[in-house]
C-alpha positions as CSV (number, residue, x, y, z in Angstrom):
1,M,0.0,0.0,0.0
2,E,1.4,3.4,-1.1
3,K,1.7,5.8,1.9
4,I,0.6,9.4,1.7
5,F,2.4,11.8,3.9
6,V,0.6,14.5,5.9
7,T,1.4,16.8,8.8
8,Q,-0.6,16.5,12.0
9,S,-2.7,19.4,11.0
10,G,-3.3,17.8,7.6
11,Y,-4.4,14.6,9.3
12,E,-6.8,16.5,11.5
13,A,-8.2,18.3,8.4
14,L,-8.8,14.9,6.8
15,L,-10.6,13.6,9.9
16,K,-12.7,16.8,10.0
17,R,-13.6,16.5,6.3
18,K,-14.7,12.9,6.9
19,D,-16.9,13.9,9.8
20,E,-18.5,16.7,7.7
21,L,-19.1,14.3,4.8
22,V,-20.6,11.7,7.1
23,S,-22.9,14.3,8.6
24,D,-24.0,15.5,5.1
25,L,-24.5,11.8,4.2
26,R,-26.9,11.3,7.1
27,V,-28.9,14.4,6.2
28,S,-29.1,13.2,2.6
29,Q,-30.3,9.8,3.7
30,F,-32.9,11.4,5.9
31,N,-34.1,13.6,3.1
32,K,-34.2,10.6,0.7
33,G,-36.4,8.7,3.2
34,R,-38.7,11.7,3.7
35,A,-39.0,12.1,-0.1
36,A,-39.8,8.4,-0.5
37,A,-42.4,8.6,2.3
38,G,-44.2,11.6,0.7
39,D,-45.5,9.5,-2.1
40,S,-45.0,5.8,-1.0
41,N,-46.7,4.3,-4.1
42,S,-44.5,6.1,-6.7
43,W,-41.0,6.6,-5.2
44,H,-39.5,5.5,-8.5
45,D,-41.1,8.5,-10.3
46,N,-40.2,10.9,-7.5
47,A,-37.7,13.6,-8.7
48,E,-36.9,14.7,-5.2
49,Y,-36.1,11.1,-4.1
50,D,-33.9,10.7,-7.2
51,V,-31.9,13.9,-6.3
52,H,-31.4,12.8,-2.7
53,A,-30.4,9.2,-3.9
54,R,-27.8,10.6,-6.3
55,N,-26.5,13.0,-3.6
56,E,-26.3,10.1,-1.1
57,L,-24.3,8.0,-3.6
58,M,-21.9,10.9,-4.3
59,L,-21.4,11.6,-0.6
60,A,-20.9,7.9,0.2
61,E,-18.2,7.7,-2.5
62,H,-16.4,10.8,-1.0
63,V,-16.5,9.2,2.5
64,A,-15.1,6.0,1.1
65,E,-12.3,7.9,-0.6
66,I,-11.4,9.8,2.6
67,I,-11.4,6.5,4.6
68,S,-9.1,5.0,2.0
69,Q,-6.8,8.0,2.3
70,L,-6.8,7.8,6.1
71,E,-5.7,4.1,5.9
72,K,-2.7,5.1,3.8
73,V,-1.7,8.1,6.0
74,S,1.8,8.5,7.5
75,I,2.0,11.5,9.8
76,V,5.3,13.3,9.3
77,Q,7.1,15.4,11.9
78,P,8.6,18.8,10.9
79,P,12.0,18.3,9.4
80,T,15.1,18.7,11.6
81,H,17.6,18.8,8.7
82,N,17.8,20.3,5.3
83,E,19.8,17.6,3.4
84,T,16.9,16.3,1.3
85,V,13.5,17.8,0.4
86,A,10.7,16.7,2.8
87,V,7.3,17.8,4.0
88,G,7.7,21.1,5.9
89,H,10.7,22.4,4.0
90,V,10.9,25.6,2.0
91,V,12.5,25.0,-1.3
92,T,14.0,27.5,-3.8
93,L,13.9,26.4,-7.4
94,Q,15.4,28.2,-10.4
95,T,14.3,27.9,-14.0
96,K,16.8,27.6,-16.8
97,E,16.0,31.3,-17.6
98,G,17.0,32.3,-14.0
99,E,13.5,32.8,-12.6
100,I,13.3,32.0,-8.9
101,K,10.3,30.0,-7.4
102,I,9.9,29.5,-3.7
103,Y,7.5,27.0,-2.2
104,K,6.7,25.4,1.1
105,V,6.4,21.6,0.8
106,G,3.0,20.6,2.3
107,G,1.6,17.1,3.0
108,Y,-0.9,15.4,0.8
109,G,-3.8,17.7,0.1
110,E,-2.2,20.6,2.0
111,T,-2.0,23.2,-0.7
112,D,-2.4,26.9,0.1
113,L,-1.8,29.2,-2.8
114,L,-2.5,32.2,-0.7
115,A,0.3,31.5,1.8
116,S,3.6,33.2,1.5
117,P,5.5,31.3,0.2
118,K,2.9,29.3,-1.7
119,K,2.3,25.9,0.0
120,L,2.1,23.0,-2.4
121,S,1.5,19.4,-1.7
122,Y,4.7,17.3,-2.0
123,D,3.0,15.4,-4.9
124,A,2.2,18.6,-6.9
125,P,3.8,18.4,-10.4
126,I,6.3,21.1,-9.7
127,L,7.5,19.6,-6.4
128,R,7.1,15.8,-7.0
129,E,10.4,15.4,-8.8
130,F,12.3,17.1,-6.0
131,F,10.8,15.2,-3.0
132,G,13.7,13.3,-1.3
133,K,16.4,15.1,-3.5
134,S,19.2,17.3,-2.4
135,V,20.5,20.8,-3.5
136,G,21.8,20.8,-7.1
137,Y,19.2,18.3,-8.4
138,I,17.9,19.3,-11.8
139,S,14.7,18.0,-13.4
140,I,12.5,18.6,-16.4
141,V,9.0,19.5,-15.0
142,K,5.7,19.8,-16.9
143,T,3.3,22.2,-15.3
144,G,0.1,22.9,-17.3
145,D,1.2,23.3,-20.9
146,K,4.8,24.4,-20.0
147,I,7.9,22.3,-19.7
148,N,10.6,23.8,-17.5
149,E,14.0,22.7,-16.5
150,L,14.3,23.5,-12.8
151,S,17.3,23.4,-10.4
152,L,17.0,22.9,-6.7
153,L,18.9,25.8,-5.3
154,E,18.1,25.7,-1.6
155,I,16.3,23.7,1.1
156,S,15.5,25.5,4.3
157,L,13.5,24.5,7.4
158,G,10.0,25.9,7.3
């Protein structure tokens, strides 16, 4: 089983999201039951029932997905060294043209583009190739429709 790496706060966010989805699922199930009871002889032609049934299915799939993720979670501690890129580091990358890009490495699903520096999940396309690598590593990275050659200039403790 492939592990996914999260910080403690990322793990707590996953648990909170699961609880919210389970709560929404219960409401949807209640609403579906209420819609079915409204016209007990024709539940199969009941548009309101169909909407709640689809919503229930969608929410159940999301809950199952989160539970699957939680089973794969490995909670990581903040890094204590800056030899190789890990969750919690701040990395400085440089394009072949000399443009500097600075990112904080987040755990799975822990992206925050409004943070300074931007926080990207370790599996984001621009960071994935640098996870576990040391300063000086160079990689060709495709982001969107652009292909960039990036060099890892610096790893610092976040």
